[in-house]
C-alpha angles and dihedrals in degrees: 000000000000112000140130095253093111117107094243091059091051092050091049092048094047094045092053101030102051096056088049093053092049090048092051092053093048095045092051101039106027110049092182090062091070091050103039110021112022119106089270131005113279104181096164107088094207090059091049095052092044088056090047093052091047097046086052088067091050088054091050091049094052091045090058091047090050091053091053120262125202109248090235088069097038103045093085092071101067103088095035090052091049089053092048096049092043092055093048092048092048090050090048096052096040091052099031091135090063095056123097100237087160087070132062092241093062093054092041090055092051093045094050095051093045093045100043099064093043091053090044093056091047094048095046092048090054093045093051090067092062125084118267120250109259116249113227097192132003118222107187118211118256113263090237089054090056091050090049091053092049091050091049089049092052092052095045095046091046092052092046090052092057092045092048102041104026109022093149092052093043094046095089089051094054125091092244139018114284132195114217092249095049091044092054093047091048088053088069093074102051089042094051094045089046091054091044090051090056093047092047092047089057094052118102103209126065093208090060091049097051099090095048093046091046092054090047089054091047092051093050092045091050091050092048095049091044091050093050094046093047098032091131088066092060126086100245092184092068119090087218091069092060092045091048093053092042092053093049093049094045095046092046093048092047094050092047092049095048092044089054091049091049091050090051090052090049092049091048092049091049091050090054 
């Protein structure tokens, strides 16, 4: 059956997950790391903690892969991950002069985002030759859940487009001050979750959607907690700050509600 139990998947997960976990800890707990040692200078604390909350999800993803995930639950990630890595590489090459290639962290950043997609293509091509895990019972997602995911995708992809293509113009509309490089890197997360939302909305079995929805919930929860803890770092006079928090709360509440409803449907189907 297709799963990530093979050694090469575990190596890939550890190689990409461990640097992310270390980065999360340092970005949260050592403010000077973002300014003096990170792959590029991130002097705005709100940007640093956003990156920390978002890299936390990357760590969780690779932890699940390391444990061994059935391909049915993992297959959603491919195109979103391609979008994420592409954005980070574009940002890296467009702003190469801002990166600290005199430090280990600058070269590690470049290595990770060149290596990750190449390994991913290799691993997926090998996995595709193995038989799919059989599905005992299909629990389709609620139509309203699909609509919710499409709406979330439209918002996230729209925001990522502004951050990627017009970070200077979008800067006054963001909850904190952004540099063009940091804005373009941050765009990777809403774009990837937007793409994942579309892919998940087109899947026909709740069990296959669980991992992707769970990581979406975890990302939003991490952003919300981070925002509340570091609220003094945000520009509360900007309308965008209220909209940012409102979207996170609404999206998180919606995903939790629909996940609960799907679990109830699954439990009812199992009981029958």
